[in-house]
N, C-alpha and C positions, 0 to 999 in steps of 0.2 A: 511496578510496572512490566509495561511489554518491550519485546523485542521484534523488529522488524530486519533482520538480516538482512541485506545485497548479494545475493551470488554470481549473478552473471550482468554485466554490460555491456547490451551490441548497438550497431546502431541506428535496431529501430527500436529496438523495450531494454526496458533496462526489470529482472526477475527477482524473487524474492521471500523467507519463507516468513511467514509470519507464527511464536509457537503461544497457543495458550491455553496452559495447560497441558493434558498431552495429547492433545492437538494442536495439529500440524495445518497452516493453509500457506497458499503462493500470493504471492503480490506482482502485479506487471503494471508499471508507470513507462512513461516517457523514456528514451533513451536521456545520459545526462548532457546537456549543452549551457551549461555554465549559471542554468538558474532562471535561462530564460520563461520568463510565462508564457501560458497558455504552449508552450515547446517541452520542455525540461522537468525531469523531476526534481523533487522537493533536493537540497543541502541537504545531509547527517546533523544529527544532531538528537540530542531530547524534547520530546513534543508536546504542551499538555492538548488532549484531545477531550472536545464539549459534544453531551448528545445535538444534535444541528437536522433538522429536514424541512422540505421544502415539497408542493405540488410534483415536482420531476426527482427529486434525490429521497424520497421519505425515509426520517429513523435512522440515518449513518450517520459520522463522527465528522467533526469538522477542526484540522491541528488549529493551533491558536499560536501565534504570534514566527506564521513562518518569514523567513527573512525577502523582504521587496517580495512577497506572496499573500494573495488571501485567498477562500476560501479554498483550500483544499482539501480536501475529505476518503475516508474513505469509506468507495460503494461497491455498487458489482459494476463490472466492466472483464469482457474474460482478453481483449487488444490493448496497445499503447493507444493505438488511435481511435479509443472510446471514453479514454483520459485528459483532459489537457491539465497535466500539473497533478490530477491528483493517486490515487493508490486503489487500483485494483482489486476486491481481491478472488481467491479463486481455489476452488478444493484440491484439484491439484494442477500441475503444468501441466501444458498439454507433452506427449511423447514425441521428442525432437523438436519442438515447435519455440516458437520465443512470446505465448500468452496460454492465459492457465483455458479450465474448463470448471465448468457448477461453476457458476460463482450467485448467481440469485439461492442456490443450495448454502450456501459461504457464507452467505450474507447472511440466510435467517439464522445460522449457526451461529456466527457474530452476536446479534443480541440474544439471544437467549443465552451469550456465555458473561457476554462483558458489561462492565457496570456505565451508567451515565456519562461516567469521567474519570480517566485513566490520563497515562503517562508513556508513552511510546518511542524508545530509544531508534534511532535510524542507522543502521551501522551498516559496515559490509562485508563479506567473509575475512576474516584470512587464514593460511593452513596452515596449521602446524608440518615444523620441518626435526625428522629427528639429529 
């Protein structure tokens, strides 16, 4: 199972980290707006991801059984405005910004690393206190 850990929730975007083996990718999603279709990131939870392909989004993954939502994809995107509830993937977070960079490069790496089907745990960062 892979884990996407959201670490920043803002009014314009949600940022996270996706660890695949020893590689860390960064994610950008819409802000949390109560799971509103096309405007909000999805709820935290565990989702089965299946391969998906269309003319606009070739060779990506679709999250299955997202409550109240459909066609939630992991695809190339640098900004929250590039997704409508989906998860955009990047190689790094933009320094000081609410977006990710090198999205196409990150997507190609994911295609080389991930199987056609996997589980994804979407969660949030919980800081450790002494």
